[in-house]
C-alpha positions in Angstrom: -46.3 8.2 8.7 -42.8 8.9 8.0 -41.5 12.4 8.4 -41.0 14.5 5.4 -37.4 14.9 4.5 -36.2 18.1 2.9 -33.3 18.4 0.4 -30.0 17.3 1.9 -27.4 19.9 2.9 -24.0 20.0 1.5 -21.5 18.1 3.6 -19.6 21.3 4.4 -22.8 23.1 5.7 -23.7 20.0 7.8 -20.2 20.1 9.3 -20.4 23.9 10.0 -23.9 23.4 11.7 -22.5 20.6 13.7 -19.6 22.6 14.9 -21.8 25.5 15.8 -24.0 23.2 17.8 -21.1 21.9 19.6 -20.0 25.2 20.4 -23.4 26.2 21.9 -23.6 23.0 24.1 -20.0 23.6 25.3 -21.0 26.9 26.6 -23.7 25.2 28.8 -21.3 22.8 30.3 -20.4 23.3 34.0 -16.8 22.1 34.4 -15.7 20.6 37.8 -13.4 22.6 40.0 -9.9 21.5 41.1 -11.3 20.3 44.5 -13.8 18.2 42.8 -11.5 16.6 40.2 -9.0 15.9 43.2 -11.6 14.2 45.3 -13.1 12.1 42.6 -9.6 11.0 41.4 -8.7 9.8 44.9 -11.9 7.9 45.1 -11.3 6.1 41.7 -7.7 5.2 42.8 -8.9 3.9 46.3 -11.9 2.0 44.7 -9.5 0.4 42.1 -7.1 -0.6 44.9 -9.9 -2.1 47.0 -11.5 -4.0 44.1 -8.2 -5.3 43.1 -7.3 -6.6 46.6 -11.0 -8.1 46.7 -10.5 -10.1 43.3 -7.1 -11.1 44.4 -8.6 -12.7 47.6 -11.5 -14.2 45.6 -8.9 -15.6 42.9 -6.9 -17.2 45.8 -10.0 -18.8 47.3 -11.2 -20.2 44.0 -7.7 -21.4 43.1 -7.3 -23.4 46.4 -10.7 -24.9 46.1 -10.1 -26.0 42.6 -6.7 -27.4 43.6 -8.3 -29.4 46.4 -11.0 -30.8 44.1 -8.4 -31.7 41.4 -6.1 -33.3 44.0 -9.2 -35.2 45.5 -10.1 -36.7 42.1 -6.7 -37.1 40.4 -4.6 -38.7 43.2 
């Protein structure tokens, strides 16, 4: 069966409860250190560069294949 729903709280009460819950959860968060942030940032930048290079190579290969196919059938 459906759960029983009690009377709705006022919007300001709900907002206050929400902010209170957020504060409680934020106290539980373990924030990364400076070294971890630096390491993950470097990894993201390197991965982005490598994937960009990979997609550039794939794009060139596909472009040349399509050009040859079109040249074969249109000329």
